[in-house]
DODO-992846 format. One record per residue: residue number from 1; residue in one letter; x, z, y of N, C-alpha, C, O in turn. Coordinates in steps of 0.1 Angstrom, whole numbers, plus 5000, padded with zeros to 4 digits. Each point is the difference from the previous one (the first is absolute). Layout:
<rs>
  resi  resn  n.c1  n.c3  n.c2  ca.c1  ca.c3  ca.c2  c.c1  c.c3  c.c2  o.c1  o.c3  o.c2
   NUM     A     X     Z     Y      X      Z      Y     X     Z     Y     X     Z     Y
...
</rs>
This chain:
<rs>
  resi  resn  n.c1  n.c3  n.c2  ca.c1  ca.c3  ca.c2  c.c1  c.c3  c.c2  o.c1  o.c3  o.c2
     1     X  9405  6651  7699   4994   4997   4988  5007  4987  4994  5002  4991  5008
     2     X  5002  5010  4980   5008   4989   4995  4992  4987  4997  5006  4989  4999
     3     X  4981  5012  4999   4992   4988   4996  4999  4991  5011  4995  5003  5011
     4     X  5009  4984  4987   4999   4990   5011  4985  4998  5004  4998  4997  5012
     5     X  4993  5004  4979   4986   4998   5004  4995  5010  5010  4993  4997  5009
     6     X  5011  5016  4988   4996   5011   5010  5007  4997  5013  4993  5002  5011
     7     X  5020  4995  4989   5006   4997   5013  4994  4988  5007  4999  5001  5012
     8     X  4998  4989  4981   4993   4988   5006  4987  5004  5006  4996  4996  5011
     9     X  4996  5012  4982   4987   5005   5005  5002  5008  5013  4993  4998  5010
    10     X  5017  5011  4990   5003   5008   5011  5003  4991  5012  4995  5002  5011
    11     X  5014  4989  4987   5004   4991   5011  4988  4991  5005  4999  4998  5012
    12     X  4992  4998  4979   4989   4993   5004  4990  5008  5009  4995  4995  5010
    13     X  5003  5017  4986   4991   5009   5008  5007  5003  5014  4993  5000  5010
    14     X  5020  5002  4990   5007   5002   5012  4999  4988  5009  4998  5001  5012
    15     X  5004  4987  4982   4999   4988   5008  4986  4998  5006  4999  4996  5011
    16     X  4991  5007  4981   4986   4999   5005  4999  5010  5012  4993  4997  5010
    17     X  5012  5015  4989   4999   5010   5010  5007  4995  5013  4994  5001  5011
    18     X  5018  4994  4988   5007   4995   5011  4993  4988  5007  4999  4999  5012
    19     X  4995  4992  4980   4993   4989   5005  4987  5003  5006  4996  4994  5010
    20     X  4997  5015  4984   4986   5003   5004  4998  5012  5009  4991  5001  5008
    21     X  5019  5008  4992   4999   5012   5008  4987  5008  4997  4997  5003  4989
    22     X  4995  5000  5022   4988   5008   4998  4989  4992  4993  4990  5005  4995
    23     X  5012  4982  5004   4989   4991   4995  5000  4999  4984  4999  4990  4995
    24     X  5003  5022  4999   5001   5000   4985  4987  4994  4994  5000  4995  4989
    25     X  4989  5006  5019   4987   4995   4994  4996  4987  5006  4988  4998  5000
    26     X  5021  4994  5005   4996   4987   5006  4991  4992  4990  5003  4999  4988
    27     X  4987  4995  5017   4991   4992   4992  4987  5008  4996  4991  4994  4995
    28     X  5009  5019  5007   4988   5007   4997  4990  4998  5011  5003  4995  5011
    29     X  4984  5008  4987   4990   4996   5010  5002  5007  5014  4995  4995  5010
    30     X  5011  5017  4990   5001   5007   5013  5013  4999  5006  5001  5002  5013
    31     X  5010  4995  4980   5013   4998   5006  5003  5010  5012  5003  4995  5011
    32     X  4995  5017  4986   5002   5011   5010  5011  5009  4996  5003  5001  4988
    33     X  5004  5005  5022   5010   5009   4997  4995  5012  4991  4990  5006  5004
    34     X  5016  4996  4985   4996   5012   4992  5011  5010  5003  5012  4998  4995
    35     X  4985  5013  5012   5010   5009   5004  5008  5006  4988  5012  5000  5000
    36     X  4981  5004  4990   5007   5007   4989  5009  4990  4993  5012  5004  4998
    37     X  4984  4985  4998   5008   4991   4992  5011  4993  5009  5011  4999  4995
    38     X  4986  4998  5017   5010   4994   5009  5011  5010  5004  5012  4996  5000
    39     X  4984  5016  5002   5010   5010   5004  5009  5004  4987  5012  5002  5002
    40     X  4982  4997  4987   5008   5002   4987  5010  4989  4999  5011  5002  4997
    41     X  4985  4985  5007   5009   4989   4999  5011  5002  5010  5011  4996  4998
    42     X  4986  5009  5014   5010   5003   5010  5011  5010  4995  5012  4998  5002
    43     X  4983  5012  4991   5009   5010   4994  5009  4994  4990  5012  5002  4999
    44     X  4983  4989  4992   5008   4993   4990  5010  4991  5007  5012  5000  4997
    45     X  4983  4993  5014   5009   4991   5007  5012  5007  5006  5012  4996  4998
    46     X  4986  5015  5008   5011   5008   5006  5009  5006  4990  5012  5000  5001
    47     X  4982  5004  4988   5008   5006   4989  5009  4989  4993  5011  5003  4995
    48     X  4985  4985  5005   5007   4989   4994  5010  4993  5010  5007  4991  4997
    49     X  4993  5014  5016   5009   4995   5009  4995  4989  5009  5008  4992  5005
    50     X  4979  5007  4997   4994   4990   5009  4992  5007  5011  4988  5000  5001
    51     X  5020  5007  5008   4994   5008   5011  4991  4991  5009  4990  5005  5006
    52     X  5014  4983  4997   4992   4992   5009  4986  4997  4995  4990  5000  5007
    53     X  5009  4998  4980   4986   4999   4994  4993  5013  5001  4988  5000  5004
    54     X  5018  5011  4993   4993   5013   5001  4996  5003  5014  4988  5004  5003
    55     X  5021  4994  5007   4997   5002   5014  4988  4992  5004  4991  5005  5007
    56     X  5009  4982  4990   4988   4992   5004  4987  5004  4994  4990  5000  5007
    57     X  5010  5005  4981   4988   5006   4994  4995  5012  5008  4988  5002  5003
    58     X  5022  5007  4999   4996   5013   5007  4995  4997  5014  4990  5005  5005
    59     X  5017  4986  5002   4996   4996   5014  4986  4994  5000  4992  5003  5009
    60     X  5005  4988  4981   4987   4994   4999  4989  5011  4997  4989  5000  5006
    61     X  5014  5010  4985   4991   5010   4997  4997  5009  5013  4988  5003  5002
    62     X  5022  5000  5006   4998   5007   5012  4991  4992  5010  4992  5005  5007
    63     X  5011  4982  4994   4993   4991   5009  4985  4999  4996  4991  5001  5008
    64     X  5007  4997  4979   4986   4999   4995  4993  5013  5002  4988  5000  5003
    65     X  5018  5011  4995   4994   5013   5002  4996  5002  5015  4989  5006  5003
    66     X  5019  4989  5006   4997   5001   5014  4988  4990  5003  4991  5004  5008
    67     X  5010  4984  4987   4989   4990   5003  4987  5003  4993  4990  4996  5005
    68     X  5011  5010  4984   4988   5003   4992  4999  5015  4997  5001  5004  4988
    69     X  4997  5004  5022   5000   5015   4998  4989  5005  4990  5002  5011  4995
    70     X  4988  4981  5004   4989   5004   4990  5005  5000  4986  4993  5006  4991
    71     X  5018  4988  5006   5005   5000   4986  5009  5012  4997  5005  5002  4989
    72     X  4997  5007  5021   5008   5011   4998  4994  5010  4990  4988  5003  5001
    73     X  5020  5002  4990   4997   5011   4992  5013  5008  5000  5011  4995  5003
    74     X  4988  5018  4994   5012   5009   4999  5009  4994  4990  5012  5001  5002
    75     X  4983  4994  4987   5008   4995   4989  5008  4988  5006  5012  5000  4998
    76     X  4982  4990  5008   5007   4989   5006  5010  5004  5010  5012  4995  5000
    77     X  4984  5014  5009   5009   5004   5011  5013  5007  4994  5011  4998  5004
    78     X  4986  5011  4986   5011   5007   4994  5009  4991  4992  5012  5002  4999
    79     X  4982  4987  4995   5009   4991   4992  5009  4992  5009  5011  4998  4997
    80     X  4984  4999  5015   5009   4993   5010  5011  5010  5004  5011  4996  5001
    81     X  4985  5017  5001   5011   5009   5004  5010  5002  4989  5012  4999  5004
    82     X  4984  5002  4984   5010   5002   4989  5009  4987  4998  5012  5001  4998
    83     X  4982  4987  5004   5007   4988   4998  5010  4998  5012  5012  4996  4998
    84     X  4984  5007  5014   5009   4999   5011  5011  5010  4999  5012  4997  5003
    85     X  4985  5015  4992   5011   5010   4998  5010  4995  4989  5012  5002  5002
    86     X  4983  4993  4987   5009   4995   4990  5009  4989  5006  5012  4999  4998
    87     X  4982  4992  5009   5007   4989   5006  5011  5005  5009  5012  4996  4999
    88     X  4985  5014  5010   5010   5005   5009  5011  5008  4992  5012  4998  5004
    89     X  4984  5009  4986   5010   5008   4992  5010  4990  4993  5012  5003  5000
    90     X  4983  4986  4995   5009   4991   4993  5008  4990  5009  5011  4996  4996
    91     X  4984  5001  5016   5006   4991   5009  5007  5006  5012  5009  4994  5005
    92     X  4987  5018  4998   5004   5007   5013  4998  4991  5012  5008  4999  5009
    93     X  4981  4994  4990   4996   4991   5011  4993  5008  5011  4987  5001  5001
    94     X  5021  5005  5007   4994   5009   5011  4993  4992  5011  4990  5005  5006
    95     X  5013  4982  4996   4993   4992   5009  4986  4998  4995  4990  5001  5008
    96     X  5008  4997  4979   4986   4999   4995  4993  5013  5002  4989  5000  5005
    97     X  5018  5011  4992   4993   5013   5001  4996  5003  5014  4989  5005  5003
    98     X  5020  4992  5007   4996   5002   5014  4988  4991  5004  4991  5005  5007
    99     X  5009  4983  4989   4989   4991   5004  4987  5003  4993  4989  4999  5006
   100     X  5012  5006  4982   4988   5003   4992  4994  5014  5003  4989  5003  4996
   101     X  5020  5006  5009   4995   5014   5001  4987  5002  5008  4992  5008  4995
   102     X  5006  4985  5016   4986   5002   5006  4989  4997  4991  4990  5008  4999
   103     X  5011  4981  4993   4989   4997   4991  4999  5010  4988  4990  5004  4996
   104     X  5022  5000  4999   5001   5010   4990  4994  5013  5004  4993  5007  4993
   105     X  5010  4997  5019   4995   5013   5006  4985  4999  5001  4993  5010  4998
   106     X  5001  4978  5006   4986   4999   5000  4994  5002  4987  4989  5006  4999
   107     X  5017  4989  4990   4995   5002   4987  5000  5015  4996  4990  5005  4994
   108     X  5020  5002  5010   5000   5015   4998  4988  5006  5007  4993  5009  4994
   109     X  5005  4987  5018   4989   5006   5008  4986  4996  4994  4991  5008  5000
   110     X  5008  4980  4995   4988   4996   4993  4997  5007  4987  4989  5004  4997
   111     X  5022  4999  4996   4998   5008   4988  4996  5014  5004  4991  5006  4994
   112     X  5015  5000  5016   4996   5013   5005  4985  5001  5004  4994  5010  4998
   113     X  5002  4979  5008   4986   4999   5005  4990  5000  4988  4988  5003  5001
   114     X  5017  4994  4987   4991   4999   4988  5000  5014  4993  4993  5001  4990
   115     X  5015  5008  5015   5001   5013   4993  4987  5009  5003  4996  5001  5011
   116     X  4998  5004  4978   4989   5009   5001  5004  5014  5003  5012  5003  4999
   117     X  4979  5006  5006   5004   5014   5002  5006  5007  4988  5008  5009  5001
   118     X  4988  4986  4987   5006   5006   4988  5015  4996  4998  5007  5006  4992
   119     X  4997  4984  5015   5014   4996   4999  5001  4987  4992  5010  4992  5001
   120     X  4980  5005  4990   5000   4988   4993  4996  4988  5009  4996  5002  5012
   121     X  5006  4986  4983   4996   4988   5008  4986  4996  4997  4995  5002  4988
   122     X  4999  4992  5021   4986   4995   4999  5000  4990  4988  5009  4992  4999
   123     X  4980  5008  4993   4999   4989   4990  5001  4986  5006  4995  4998  5012
   124     X  5010  4993  4981   5001   4986   5005  4999  4990  4988  5001  5004  4989
   125     X  4997  4984  5015   5000   4989   4990  5013  4999  4993  5010  5000  5007
   126     X  4990  4997  4980   5013   4998   4993  5005  4986  5002  5012  4998  4999
   127     X  4980  4992  5004   5005   4987   5002  4990  4992  5008  4988  5005  5002
   128     X  5016  4983  5003   4991   4992   5007  4987  4996  4992  4989  4999  5006
   129     X  5013  4999  4981   4989   4997   4991  4990  5011  4999  4988  4997  4996
   130     X  5015  5015  5008   4991   5011   4998  4998  5007  5014  4999  5013  5000
   131     X  5000  4980  5011   5000   5005   5013  4987  5009  5002  5000  5009  5009
   132     X  4990  4989  4984   4987   5008   5001  5000  5012  4992  4990  5007  5000
   133     X  5021  4997  4993   5000   5011   4991  5012  5009  5004  5011  4999  4994
   134     X  4987  5011  5015   5011   5009   5003  5001  5011  4989  4990  5005  4995
   135     X  5022  4998  5001   5002   5010   4990  5011  5010  5004  5009  4996  5009
   136     X  4990  5015  4986   5010   5011   5002  5012  4997  4991  5000  5004  4989
   137     X  5010  4988  5016   5010   4995   4992  5012  5009  5000  5007  5001  5010
   138     X  4996  5005  4978   5012   5008   4999  5013  4991  5001  5009  5004  5007
   139     X  4991  4985  4987   5011   4991   5001  5003  4995  5014  5011  4999  5005
   140     X  4978  4999  5003   5001   4995   5013  5006  5011  5009  5008  4998  5009
   141     X  4989  5015  4988   5005   5011   5008  5014  5003  4996  5008  5004  5009
   142     X  4996  4994  4979   5014   5001   4995  5008  4990  5007  5011  5003  5005
   143     X  4984  4985  4996   5007   4989   5008  5002  5004  5014  5011  4998  5006
   144     X  4979  5008  5000   5002   5005   5014  5011  5010  5001  5008  4999  5009
   145     X  4992  5011  4983   5011   5010   5000  5013  4993  4998  5010  5003  5008
   146     X  4992  4988  4983   5012   4994   4997  5005  4991  5012  5011  5001  5004
   147     X  4980  4991  5001   5003   4992   5012  5004  5008  5012  5010  4996  5007
   148     X  4983  5015  4996   5003   5008   5011  5014  5007  4998  5008  5000  5010
   149     X  4995  5005  4978   5013   5006   4998  5011  4989  5001  5011  5003  5005
   150     X  4986  4985  4990   5011   4990   5000  5003  4996  5014  5012  4999  5004
   151     X  4978  4999  5005   5003   4996   5013  5007  5011  5008  5008  4998  5009
   152     X  4988  5014  4988   5006   5012   5007  5015  5000  4997  5008  5003  5008
   153     X  4995  4994  4979   5014   5000   4995  5009  4990  5007  5012  5001  5000
   154     X  4982  4988  5005   5008   4990   5007  5000  5002  5016  5009  4997  5007
   155     X  4980  5009  4998   4999   5002   5014  5010  5011  5004  5006  4999  5011
   156     X  4995  5012  4981   5009   5011   5003  5014  4995  5003  5005  5003  5011
   157     X  5002  4991  4980   5014   4996   5003  5000  4989  5011  5011  4998  5006
   158     X  4978  4995  4997   5000   4990   5010  4998  5006  5014  5001  4993  5010
   159     X  4997  5020  4991   4999   5007   5012  4986  5002  5005  4997  5005  5011
   160     X  4993  4993  4980   4986   5002   5004  4995  5012  4993  4991  5000  4992
   161     X  5014  5012  5012   4997   5012   4994  4985  5004  5002  4994  5006  4991
   162     X  5001  4991  5021   4986   5003   5002  4990  4993  4991  4992  5006  4994
   163     X  5011  4981  5005   4991   4992   4991  5002  5004  4985  4991  5001  4993
   164     X  5022  5002  5004   5003   5004   4986  4992  5013  4997  4994  5002  4990
   165     X  5006  5007  5020   4993   5013   4998  4985  4998  4999  4994  5007  4992
   166     X  5001  4984  5016   4985   4998   4998  4997  4994  4987  4990  5005  4993
   167     X  5017  4986  5002   4998   4994   4987  5002  5010  4989  4991  5001  4991
   168     X  5019  5007  5010   5003   5010   4989  4989  5011  5000  4996  5004  4989
   169     X  5000  5000  5023   4989   5011   5001  4987  4994  4994  4993  5008  4993
   170     X  5004  4980  5011   4987   4994   4994  5001  4999  4985  4990  5003  4993
   171     X  5021  4992  5002   5002   4999   4986  4998  5014  4993  4994  5000  4989
   172     X  5012  5010  5016   4999   5013   4994  4986  5005  5001  4995  5007  4990
   173     X  4998  4990  5020   4986   5005   5001  4991  4993  4990  4992  5006  4994
   174     X  5010  4981  5004   4992   4992   4990  5004  5005  4986  4991  5002  4992
   175     X  5022  5000  5006   5004   5004   4987  4994  5014  4996  4996  5002  4989
   176     X  5004  5007  5021   4995   5014   4997  4985  4999  4996  4995  5006  4991
   177     X  4997  4985  5016   4986   4999   4997  4998  4992  4987  4990  5003  4993
   178     X  5019  4988  5004   4999   4992   4988  5004  5007  4987  4996  4996  4989
   179     X  5014  5013  5013   5006   5006   4988  4990  5005  4989  5002  4998  4989
   180     X  4987  5009  5015   4991   5005   4990  4994  4988  4991  4998  5002  4988
   181     X  4999  4987  5019   4994   4989   4993  5010  4994  4990  4997  4996  4989
   182     X  5016  5003  5016   5011   4994   4991  5002  5009  4988  5002  4996  4989
   183     X  4998  5017  5014   5002   5010   4989  4989  4999  4990  5002  5001  4988
   184     X  4986  4998  5017   4988   4999   4991  5001  4987  4991  4997  5001  4988
   185     X  5006  4988  5018   5002   4987   4993  5011  5002  4989  4999  4995  4989
   186     X  5012  5011  5015   5011   5002   4991  4996  5009  4988  5004  4997  4989
   187     X  4988  5013  5013   4996   5009   4989  4990  4992  4991  5000  5003  4988
   188     X  4992  4988  5018   4990   4993   4992  5006  4990  4991  4994  4997  4989
   189     X  5018  4998  5014   5006   4990   4992  5011  5006  4990  5008  4992  4994
   190     X  4993  5021  5005   5010   5006   4992  4996  5000  4985  5007  5005  4992
</rs>
């Protein structure tokens, strides 16, 4: 973009990301990791060439998910999977992938445990602010499919064919169950 103001704004936001990492919301009353926003920040960091910032956010998200398992939702777990996969694809950091794989595999298993006999995922809260209101979230299930496919695509070439197969099979199962709802929404908005 040729405008200096736009470039300055971009550099300012990037500097804030590098300095703050996952703490994008520092100063708010809860100062808690927000999986969606922090993982989005990790994706931006790795895309801009700051893999250490991205890796630290992903590792923190995995640690927090382990320490606070009650905060797990399929959406959050899948977002971690897709961000870890993007990080590995862009950095080829196989050491990270090897060390994170047990935690990532646990997320896949936890998503599988949320699957209903219909193939769809159990309704869940959309955010921490709405923890008492579980909803049948199409976007959350789409995130699950995307995250599972993304991690399968990096596990396969890394030699984890079994884990890749599990993630890919689960993604396909959720996708098959979800497809009618997605098609219905698509027709409603035409």
